Structure formats: structure tokens, C-alpha cells
MMTF fields as JSON, N, C-alpha, C and O atoms, coordinates in Angstrom:
{
  "mmtfVersion": "1.0.0",
  "mmtfProducer": "UNKNOWN",
  "numBonds": 411,
  "numAtoms": 412,
  "numGroups": 103,
  "numChains": 1,
  "numModels": 1,
  "chainsPerModel": [1],
  "groupsPerChain": [103],
  "chainIdList": ["A"],
  "bondAtomList": [4, 2, 8, 6, 12, 10, 16, 14, 20, 18, 24, 22, 28, 26, 32, 30, 36, 34, 40, 38, 44, 42, 48, 46, 52, 50, 56, 54, 60, 58, 64, 62, 68, 66, 72, 70, 76, 74, 80, 78, 84, 82, 88, 86, 92, 90, 96, 94, 100, 98, 104, 102, 108, 106, 112, 110, 116, 114, 120, 118, 124, 122, 128, 126, 132, 130, 136, 134, 140, 138, 144, 142, 148, 146, 152, 150, 156, 154, 160, 158, 164, 162, 168, 166, 172, 170, 176, 174, 180, 178, 184, 182, 188, 186, 192, 190, 196, 194, 200, 198, 204, 202, 208, 206, 212, 210, 216, 214, 220, 218, 224, 222, 228, 226, 232, 230, 236, 234, 240, 238, 244, 242, 248, 246, 252, 250, 256, 254, 260, 258, 264, 262, 268, 266, 272, 270, 276, 274, 280, 278, 284, 282, 288, 286, 292, 290, 296, 294, 300, 298, 304, 302, 308, 306, 312, 310, 316, 314, 320, 318, 324, 322, 328, 326, 332, 330, 336, 334, 340, 338, 344, 342, 348, 346, 352, 350, 356, 354, 360, 358, 364, 362, 368, 366, 372, 370, 376, 374, 380, 378, 384, 382, 388, 386, 392, 390, 396, 394, 400, 398, 404, 402, 408, 406],
  "bondOrderList": [1, 1, 1, 1, 1, 1, 1, 1, 1, 1, 1, 1, 1, 1, 1, 1, 1, 1, 1, 1, 1, 1, 1, 1, 1, 1, 1, 1, 1, 1, 1, 1, 1, 1, 1, 1, 1, 1, 1, 1, 1, 1, 1, 1, 1, 1, 1, 1, 1, 1, 1, 1, 1, 1, 1, 1, 1, 1, 1, 1, 1, 1, 1, 1, 1, 1, 1, 1, 1, 1, 1, 1, 1, 1, 1, 1, 1, 1, 1, 1, 1, 1, 1, 1, 1, 1, 1, 1, 1, 1, 1, 1, 1, 1, 1, 1, 1, 1, 1, 1, 1, 1],
  "groupList": [{"groupName": "MET", "atomNameList": ["N", "CA", "C", "O"], "elementList": ["N", "C", "C", "O"], "formalChargeList": [0, 0, 0, 0], "bondAtomList": [1, 0, 2, 1, 3, 2], "bondOrderList": [1, 1, 2], "singleLetterCode": "M", "chemCompType": "L-PEPTIDE LINKING"}, {"groupName": "SER", "atomNameList": ["N", "CA", "C", "O"], "elementList": ["N", "C", "C", "O"], "formalChargeList": [0, 0, 0, 0], "bondAtomList": [1, 0, 2, 1, 3, 2], "bondOrderList": [1, 1, 2], "singleLetterCode": "S", "chemCompType": "L-PEPTIDE LINKING"}, {"groupName": "GLU", "atomNameList": ["N", "CA", "C", "O"], "elementList": ["N", "C", "C", "O"], "formalChargeList": [0, 0, 0, 0], "bondAtomList": [1, 0, 2, 1, 3, 2], "bondOrderList": [1, 1, 2], "singleLetterCode": "E", "chemCompType": "L-PEPTIDE LINKING"}, {"groupName": "ILE", "atomNameList": ["N", "CA", "C", "O"], "elementList": ["N", "C", "C", "O"], "formalChargeList": [0, 0, 0, 0], "bondAtomList": [1, 0, 2, 1, 3, 2], "bondOrderList": [1, 1, 2], "singleLetterCode": "I", "chemCompType": "L-PEPTIDE LINKING"}, {"groupName": "ASP", "atomNameList": ["N", "CA", "C", "O"], "elementList": ["N", "C", "C", "O"], "formalChargeList": [0, 0, 0, 0], "bondAtomList": [1, 0, 2, 1, 3, 2], "bondOrderList": [1, 1, 2], "singleLetterCode": "D", "chemCompType": "L-PEPTIDE LINKING"}, {"groupName": "LEU", "atomNameList": ["N", "CA", "C", "O"], "elementList": ["N", "C", "C", "O"], "formalChargeList": [0, 0, 0, 0], "bondAtomList": [1, 0, 2, 1, 3, 2], "bondOrderList": [1, 1, 2], "singleLetterCode": "L", "chemCompType": "L-PEPTIDE LINKING"}, {"groupName": "VAL", "atomNameList": ["N", "CA", "C", "O"], "elementList": ["N", "C", "C", "O"], "formalChargeList": [0, 0, 0, 0], "bondAtomList": [1, 0, 2, 1, 3, 2], "bondOrderList": [1, 1, 2], "singleLetterCode": "V", "chemCompType": "L-PEPTIDE LINKING"}, {"groupName": "PRO", "atomNameList": ["N", "CA", "C", "O"], "elementList": ["N", "C", "C", "O"], "formalChargeList": [0, 0, 0, 0], "bondAtomList": [1, 0, 2, 1, 3, 2], "bondOrderList": [1, 1, 2], "singleLetterCode": "P", "chemCompType": "L-PEPTIDE LINKING"}, {"groupName": "GLN", "atomNameList": ["N", "CA", "C", "O"], "elementList": ["N", "C", "C", "O"], "formalChargeList": [0, 0, 0, 0], "bondAtomList": [1, 0, 2, 1, 3, 2], "bondOrderList": [1, 1, 2], "singleLetterCode": "Q", "chemCompType": "L-PEPTIDE LINKING"}, {"groupName": "ASN", "atomNameList": ["N", "CA", "C", "O"], "elementList": ["N", "C", "C", "O"], "formalChargeList": [0, 0, 0, 0], "bondAtomList": [1, 0, 2, 1, 3, 2], "bondOrderList": [1, 1, 2], "singleLetterCode": "N", "chemCompType": "L-PEPTIDE LINKING"}, {"groupName": "ARG", "atomNameList": ["N", "CA", "C", "O"], "elementList": ["N", "C", "C", "O"], "formalChargeList": [0, 0, 0, 0], "bondAtomList": [1, 0, 2, 1, 3, 2], "bondOrderList": [1, 1, 2], "singleLetterCode": "R", "chemCompType": "L-PEPTIDE LINKING"}, {"groupName": "LYS", "atomNameList": ["N", "CA", "C", "O"], "elementList": ["N", "C", "C", "O"], "formalChargeList": [0, 0, 0, 0], "bondAtomList": [1, 0, 2, 1, 3, 2], "bondOrderList": [1, 1, 2], "singleLetterCode": "K", "chemCompType": "L-PEPTIDE LINKING"}, {"groupName": "ALA", "atomNameList": ["N", "CA", "C", "O"], "elementList": ["N", "C", "C", "O"], "formalChargeList": [0, 0, 0, 0], "bondAtomList": [1, 0, 2, 1, 3, 2], "bondOrderList": [1, 1, 2], "singleLetterCode": "A", "chemCompType": "L-PEPTIDE LINKING"}, {"groupName": "GLY", "atomNameList": ["N", "CA", "C", "O"], "elementList": ["N", "C", "C", "O"], "formalChargeList": [0, 0, 0, 0], "bondAtomList": [1, 0, 2, 1, 3, 2], "bondOrderList": [1, 1, 2], "singleLetterCode": "G", "chemCompType": "PEPTIDE LINKING"}, {"groupName": "PHE", "atomNameList": ["N", "CA", "C", "O"], "elementList": ["N", "C", "C", "O"], "formalChargeList": [0, 0, 0, 0], "bondAtomList": [1, 0, 2, 1, 3, 2], "bondOrderList": [1, 1, 2], "singleLetterCode": "F", "chemCompType": "L-PEPTIDE LINKING"}, {"groupName": "HIS", "atomNameList": ["N", "CA", "C", "O"], "elementList": ["N", "C", "C", "O"], "formalChargeList": [0, 0, 0, 0], "bondAtomList": [1, 0, 2, 1, 3, 2], "bondOrderList": [1, 1, 2], "singleLetterCode": "H", "chemCompType": "L-PEPTIDE LINKING"}, {"groupName": "TRP", "atomNameList": ["N", "CA", "C", "O"], "elementList": ["N", "C", "C", "O"], "formalChargeList": [0, 0, 0, 0], "bondAtomList": [1, 0, 2, 1, 3, 2], "bondOrderList": [1, 1, 2], "singleLetterCode": "W", "chemCompType": "L-PEPTIDE LINKING"}, {"groupName": "THR", "atomNameList": ["N", "CA", "C", "O"], "elementList": ["N", "C", "C", "O"], "formalChargeList": [0, 0, 0, 0], "bondAtomList": [1, 0, 2, 1, 3, 2], "bondOrderList": [1, 1, 2], "singleLetterCode": "T", "chemCompType": "L-PEPTIDE LINKING"}],
  "groupTypeList": [0, 1, 2, 2, 3, 4, 3, 5, 6, 7, 8, 9, 6, 10, 7, 4, 11, 3, 3, 12, 6, 6, 4, 13, 12, 3, 5, 4, 5, 4, 5, 3, 12, 12, 0, 10, 13, 1, 5, 11, 1, 14, 7, 13, 1, 3, 15, 16, 15, 6, 11, 10, 13, 10, 12, 8, 13, 17, 5, 2, 3, 17, 16, 16, 7, 2, 2, 10, 10, 5, 16, 3, 11, 3, 8, 12, 13, 10, 11, 12, 7, 16, 3, 4, 2, 3, 12, 7, 10, 14, 11, 10, 2, 3, 2, 1, 10, 5, 10, 6, 1, 6, 12],
  "groupIdList": [1, 2, 3, 4, 5, 6, 7, 8, 9, 10, 11, 12, 13, 14, 15, 16, 17, 18, 19, 20, 21, 22, 23, 24, 25, 26, 27, 28, 29, 30, 31, 32, 33, 34, 35, 36, 37, 38, 39, 40, 41, 42, 43, 44, 45, 46, 47, 48, 49, 50, 51, 52, 53, 54, 55, 56, 57, 58, 59, 60, 61, 62, 63, 64, 65, 66, 67, 68, 69, 70, 71, 72, 73, 74, 75, 76, 77, 78, 79, 80, 81, 82, 83, 84, 85, 86, 87, 88, 89, 90, 91, 92, 93, 94, 95, 96, 97, 98, 99, 100, 101, 102, 103],
  "secStructList": [7, 3, 3, 3, 3, 3, 3, 7, 7, 7, 6, 6, 1, 7, 2, 2, 2, 2, 2, 2, 2, 2, 2, 2, 2, 2, 2, 2, 6, 6, 7, 3, 3, 3, 3, 3, 3, 3, 3, 6, 6, 3, 3, 3, 3, 3, 3, 3, 3, 3, 3, 7, 6, 6, 7, 1, 7, 7, 3, 3, 3, 3, 3, 3, 4, 4, 4, 6, 3, 3, 3, 3, 3, 3, 3, 4, 4, 4, 7, 7, 2, 2, 2, 2, 2, 2, 2, 2, 2, 2, 2, 2, 2, 2, 2, 2, 2, 2, 2, 2, 2, 2, 7],
  "xCoordList": [0.844, 0.0, 0.884, 1.958, 0.426, 1.187, 0.315, -0.906, 0.977, 0.301, 0.658, 1.811, -0.334, -0.086, -0.447, -1.457, 0.404, 0.194, 0.186, 1.214, -0.959, -1.053, -0.43, -0.54, 0.223, 0.836, 0.05, -0.137, -0.406, -1.203, -0.347, 0.7, -0.803, -0.089, -0.963, -2.025, -0.526, -1.301, -1.464, -0.549, -2.615, -2.96, -2.022, -1.792, -1.48, -0.697, 0.822, 1.588, 1.264, 2.695, 3.019, 2.354, 4.052, 4.46, 5.02, 5.668, 4.766, 5.263, 6.777, 7.234, 7.562, 9.015, 9.434, 10.443, 8.672, 8.964, 8.734, 9.479, 7.71, 7.402, 8.562, 8.954, 9.1, 10.239, 11.431, 12.095, 11.702, 12.827, 12.62, 13.571, 11.397, 11.095, 11.313, 11.894, 10.861, 11.066, 12.558, 13.044, 13.283, 14.731, 15.423, 16.288, 15.045, 15.649, 15.34, 16.214, 14.109, 13.73, 14.464, 14.854, 14.653, 15.402, 16.8, 17.256, 17.466, 18.818, 18.825, 19.649, 17.921, 17.906, 17.558, 17.927, 16.85, 16.516, 17.542, 17.299, 18.705, 19.801, 19.391, 19.789, 18.597, 18.184, 18.902, 19.56, 18.772, 19.433, 18.391, 17.612, 18.379, 17.527, 18.296, 19.154, 17.978, 18.681, 18.25, 18.985, 17.055, 16.536, 15.559, 14.772, 15.62, 14.65, 14.3, 15.164, 13.018, 12.58, 11.116, 10.633, 10.41, 8.988, 8.303, 8.94, 7.0, 6.217, 5.337, 4.63, 5.388, 4.59, 3.097, 2.353, 2.672, 1.247, 0.78, -0.421, 1.74, 1.423, 2.259, 3.302, 1.809, 2.604, 2.989, 2.157, 4.268, 4.772, 5.126, 5.486, 5.028, 5.312, 6.816, 7.633, 7.149, 8.503, 8.38, 7.523, 9.234, 9.15, 10.532, 11.512, 10.597, 11.84, 11.8, 10.756, 12.941, 13.166, 14.151, 15.269, 13.736, 14.527, 15.003, 14.245, 16.277, 16.88, 17.557, 17.82, 17.828, 18.589, 19.916, 20.011, 20.933, 22.255, 22.202, 21.627, 22.802, 22.839, 21.73, 21.655, 20.868, 19.787, 18.83, 18.635, 18.241, 17.237, 16.005, 15.782, 15.218, 13.969, 14.066, 15.126, 12.933, 12.846, 11.527, 10.465, 11.606, 10.431, 10.233, 11.167, 9.022, 8.745, 7.929, 6.995, 8.294, 7.584, 7.258, 8.102, 6.033, 5.627, 4.93, 4.049, 5.347, 4.681, 4.102, 4.831, 2.775, 2.095, 1.467, 0.357, 2.167, 1.687, 0.306, -0.482, 0.014, -1.274, -2.456, -3.476, -2.312, -3.374, -3.045, -3.823, -1.875, -1.389, -1.437, -1.918, -0.936, -0.94, 0.488, 1.304, 0.764, 2.059, 1.793, 0.973, 2.489, 2.236, 3.467, 4.394, 3.422, 4.436, 3.816, 2.648, 4.603, 4.116, 5.099, 6.313, 4.531, 5.334, 4.91, 3.828, 5.77, 5.509, 5.832, 6.855, 4.975, 5.189, 6.555, 7.225, 6.976, 8.252, 9.466, 10.596, 9.258, 10.37, 10.344, 11.053, 9.534, 9.353, 10.551, 11.2, 10.828, 11.896, 11.536, 10.754, 12.088, 11.738, 11.951, 11.149, 13.005, 13.262, 12.153, 11.915, 11.479, 10.405, 9.218, 8.612, 8.882, 7.78, 8.048, 7.125, 9.302, 9.677, 9.728, 9.264, 10.284, 10.557, 9.355, 9.239, 8.47, 7.354, 6.491, 6.239, 6.023, 5.221, 6.036, 5.514, 7.311, 8.202, 8.386, 8.356, 8.575, 8.758, 7.504, 7.603, 6.335, 5.067, 4.956, 4.652, 5.2, 5.117, 6.111, 5.781, 7.324, 8.377, 8.0, 8.143, 7.524, 7.134, 5.969, 6.007, 4.944, 3.78, 4.164, 3.66, 5.044, 5.509, 6.267, 6.028, 7.169, 7.946, 7.058, 7.307, 6.038, 5.142, 4.277, 3.975, 3.875, 3.12, 3.966, 3.476, 5.237, 6.151, 6.337, 6.495, 6.316, 6.509, 5.415, 5.645, 4.236, 3.131, 2.927, 2.162, 3.603, 3.424, 4.092, 4.042],
  "yCoordList": [-1.186, 0.0, 1.242, 1.253, 2.274, 3.515, 4.674, 4.562, 5.776, 6.988, 8.116, 8.246, 8.934, 10.106, 11.36, 11.411, 12.375, 13.661, 14.716, 14.964, 15.339, 16.388, 17.676, 18.018, 18.381, 19.67, 20.721, 20.603, 21.747, 22.808, 23.638, 24.157, 23.758, 24.516, 25.7, 25.505, 26.935, 28.101, 28.1, 27.718, 28.522, 28.461, 29.272, 28.911, 30.365, 31.264, 31.046, 31.932, 29.9, 29.58, 28.785, 27.798, 29.234, 28.557, 27.161, 26.954, 26.208, 24.838, 24.757, 23.975, 25.547, 25.495, 25.991, 25.54, 26.91, 27.419, 26.322, 26.22, 25.513, 24.433, 23.435, 22.981, 23.102, 22.182, 22.769, 22.061, 24.05, 24.706, 24.741, 24.561, 24.971, 25.004, 23.625, 23.52, 22.587, 21.222, 20.906, 20.401, 21.199, 20.942, 21.698, 21.145, 22.96, 23.777, 23.244, 23.212, 22.829, 22.294, 20.995, 20.752, 20.169, 18.921, 19.248, 18.659, 20.177, 20.561, 21.201, 20.846, 22.138, 22.883, 22.022, 22.356, 20.917, 20.009, 18.873, 17.858, 19.079, 18.105, 16.723, 15.704, 16.714, 15.463, 15.328, 16.261, 14.174, 13.9, 13.412, 12.507, 14.013, 13.508, 12.36, 12.578, 11.145, 9.965, 9.627, 8.971, 10.075, 9.824, 10.934, 11.369, 11.382, 12.355, 11.939, 11.868, 11.665, 11.205, 11.509, 12.565, 10.59, 10.75, 9.413, 8.36, 9.474, 8.254, 8.023, 8.925, 6.821, 6.478, 6.686, 7.089, 6.407, 6.534, 7.988, 8.253, 8.94, 10.365, 11.072, 11.645, 11.038, 11.594, 13.05, 13.878, 13.345, 14.703, 15.055, 16.196, 14.091, 14.351, 14.422, 13.936, 15.041, 14.995, 14.207, 14.501, 13.211, 12.326, 12.207, 11.903, 12.451, 12.383, 11.217, 10.921, 10.56, 9.646, 10.374, 10.683, 10.645, 11.446, 10.564, 9.77, 10.724, 9.937, 10.875, 12.04, 10.343, 11.076, 10.347, 9.355, 10.866, 10.254, 8.779, 8.395, 7.962, 6.51, 5.785, 4.556, 6.56, 5.947, 5.188, 5.554, 4.137, 3.389, 4.261, 5.222, 3.92, 4.62, 5.573, 6.124, 5.752, 6.656, 7.402, 6.801, 8.713, 9.574, 9.9, 10.329, 9.695, 9.965, 11.249, 11.48, 12.069, 13.318, 13.34, 13.013, 13.725, 13.793, 15.117, 15.542, 15.76, 16.962, 16.59, 16.182, 16.732, 16.421, 17.7, 18.052, 18.404, 19.698, 19.641, 20.577, 18.553, 18.433, 18.608, 19.193, 18.102, 18.21, 19.24, 19.438, 19.901, 20.838, 20.187, 20.775, 18.982, 18.222, 17.906, 17.43, 18.187, 17.894, 17.079, 17.465, 15.947, 15.128, 14.345, 14.109, 13.952, 13.098, 11.716, 11.573, 10.709, 9.337, 8.578, 8.618, 7.891, 7.079, 5.629, 5.221, 4.866, 3.451, 2.645, 2.876, 1.719, 0.899, 0.219, 0.166, -0.291, -0.993, -0.087, -0.571, 1.208, 2.167, 3.107, 4.113, 2.777, 3.622, 3.512, 2.47, 4.628, 4.674, 5.759, 6.656, 5.695, 6.689, 8.144, 9.009, 8.429, 9.811, 10.346, 11.553, 9.477, 9.903, 10.442, 11.439, 9.793, 10.278, 11.694, 12.495, 11.991, 13.329, 14.342, 15.473, 13.943, 14.91, 15.181, 16.286, 14.227, 14.415, 15.631, 16.45, 15.788, 16.979, 18.266, 19.307, 18.192, 19.359, 19.75, 20.932, 18.757, 18.995, 19.648, 20.607, 19.133, 19.697, 21.171, 22.022, 21.472, 22.861, 23.756, 24.878, 23.256, 24.036, 24.376, 25.519, 23.384, 23.601, 24.58, 25.526, 24.369, 25.265, 26.69, 27.639, 26.853, 28.187, 28.849, 30.015, 28.117, 28.673, 29.006, 29.99, 28.205, 28.492, 29.718, 30.481, 29.916, 31.128, 32.371, 33.381, 32.298, 33.425, 33.712, 34.866, 32.677, 32.836, 33.665, 34.294, 33.667, 34.419, 35.77, 36.594, 36.006, 37.285, 38.422, 39.562],
  "zCoordList": [0.0, 0.0, 0.0, 0.601, -0.671, -0.722, -0.257, -0.152, 0.015, 0.46, -0.493, -0.904, -0.847, -1.679, -0.906, -0.204, -1.051, -0.404, -1.497, -2.127, -1.727, -2.744, -2.238, -1.061, -3.14, -2.85, -3.623, -4.834, -2.917, -3.52, -4.475, -4.09, -5.722, -6.75, -7.162, -7.754, -6.853, -7.292, -8.814, -9.544, -9.271, -10.693, -11.583, -12.737, -11.05, -11.909, -11.817, -12.196, -11.327, -11.311, -12.579, -12.895, -13.298, -14.531, -14.233, -13.207, -15.131, -14.927, -14.715, -13.881, -15.454, -15.287, -13.907, -13.365, -13.342, -11.998, -10.956, -9.98, -11.166, -10.232, -10.19, -9.115, -11.337, -11.41, -10.657, -9.9, -10.86, -10.185, -8.669, -7.908, -8.238, -6.804, -6.18, -5.1, -6.839, -6.323, -6.26, -5.247, -7.332, -7.342, -6.207, -5.527, -6.003, -4.944, -3.557, -2.691, -3.344, -2.026, -1.73, -0.588, -2.73, -2.542, -2.018, -1.038, -2.667, -2.251, -0.873, -0.03, -0.633, 0.623, 1.832, 2.958, 1.605, 2.707, 2.825, 3.477, 2.169, 2.219, 1.736, 2.3, 0.692, 0.066, -1.267, -1.726, -1.876, -3.153, -4.146, -3.846, -5.327, -6.408, -7.061, -7.916, -6.649, -7.149, -8.571, -9.308, -8.954, -10.295, -10.634, -9.793, -11.876, -12.375, -13.791, -14.665, -14.005, -15.31, -15.504, -15.095, -16.128, -16.411, -16.148, -16.153, -15.921, -15.727, -16.949, -17.398, -17.474, -18.654, -18.398, -19.292, -17.172, -16.832, -16.712, -16.671, -16.655, -16.598, -17.665, -17.351, -18.929, -20.034, -19.803, -19.432, -20.03, -19.867, -18.433, -18.144, -17.538, -16.126, -15.859, -16.641, -14.73, -14.186, -12.887, -12.053, -12.719, -11.565, -10.937, -11.617, -9.632, -8.888, -7.907, -7.325, -7.728, -6.613, -5.713, -6.125, -4.495, -3.565, -2.423, -1.866, -2.089, -1.018, -0.022, -0.318, 1.15, 2.168, 2.349, 3.072, 1.674, 1.756, 1.399, 0.38, 2.24, 2.01, 2.776, 2.759, 3.448, 4.234, 3.323, 2.163, 3.859, 3.108, 2.905, 3.641, 1.911, 1.648, 0.476, 0.181, -0.186, -1.331, -1.259, -1.092, -1.385, -1.463, -2.942, -3.619, -3.436, -4.846, -4.963, -4.194, -5.926, -6.191, -7.67, -8.504, -7.997, -9.399, -9.67, -8.923, -10.763, -11.284, -12.64, -13.544, -12.779, -14.03, -14.557, -14.159, -15.453, -15.944, -16.593, -16.46, -17.291, -17.987, -17.032, -17.396, -15.822, -14.816, -13.735, -12.801, -13.866, -12.849, -11.461, -10.492, -11.4, -10.152, -9.73, -10.52, -8.459, -7.857, -6.599, -5.766, -6.46, -5.28, -4.867, -5.642, -3.592, -2.989, -2.881, -2.52, -3.194, -3.035, -2.154, -2.352, -1.183, -0.285, -0.491, -0.07, -1.14, -1.403, -0.148, 0.496, 0.19, 1.393, 1.373, 2.405, 0.244, 0.153, 0.145, 0.212, 0.065, 0.032, 1.234, 1.259, 2.216, 3.382, 4.328, 4.419, 5.035, 6.034, 7.045, 6.728, 8.253, 9.277, 8.838, 9.192, 8.081, 7.676, 6.775, 6.745, 6.048, 5.143, 5.929, 5.534, 7.038, 7.868, 8.378, 8.52, 8.648, 9.127, 7.978, 8.127, 6.848, 5.783, 4.879, 4.35, 4.686, 3.746, 4.092, 3.208, 5.346, 5.647, 5.552, 5.153, 5.918, 5.797, 4.342, 3.998, 3.497, 2.069, 1.481, 0.716, 1.835, 1.364, 1.77, 0.934, 3.049, 3.529, 2.799, 2.416, 2.61, 1.961, 0.512, 0.078, -0.218, -1.617, -1.688, -2.475, -0.884, -0.922, -0.555, -1.156, 0.417, 0.793, -0.356, -0.668, -0.979, -2.09, -3.291, -3.988, -3.536, -4.658, -4.378, -5.296, -3.12, -2.768, -2.984, -3.489, -2.602, -2.774, -4.272, -4.671, -5.079, -6.531, -7.189, -8.222, -6.601, -7.213, -6.553, -7.053, -5.435, -4.717, -5.44, -4.978]
}
């Protein structure tokens, strides 16, 4: 079983800005984008696999411009204690940065 956490995306933020905000938050929270690609099931999406150093676990983030949807996915098989701590922080950080982008 997996868990999804939606991230609020203001309507007037450009798609390229959203990608830059996610990339910046990954770095600023001392995380590593171990993979950045796309998901076949969400054409045109940007999908990140985020890790914390060498610790076990992977946090997945997907931006799907077609639906203007950004979300965090926590797969049961990729879960780790650091993910429980960082996922809500990551959501708050992204939403805060996106609000500033439109101000």
C-alpha cells in the first residue's frame, strides 16, 4: 500500500517554476535527487526519486503539468523513518515557495 500527499499549486505559477522550486527544495533540505525522469502513466510528467544520503527509503515526487498536479508518493516498500519526518516538511516548503513565486 502507498500513500499520496497532494501539494497545492497556485494556478498562476508557470510549470518550469514548479520544477525549479522542487529541485531547490530537494537541495535545501539536504536530500538527493537519485533519479529524475517521467512516468509512462502520466505523459509529460517529471518524476523524482529522492533519497537522504545513504539511508534506506525513497520519497517519490511527481509533477504532471497536464493536470497541474504535484504530489508526494510514499511506497510501502520504500518507506523509512526519515520519510515520515521529511514528507510533511517537504510539502510545507514547496507550498511556501510556490506562494512566494506568485506574490
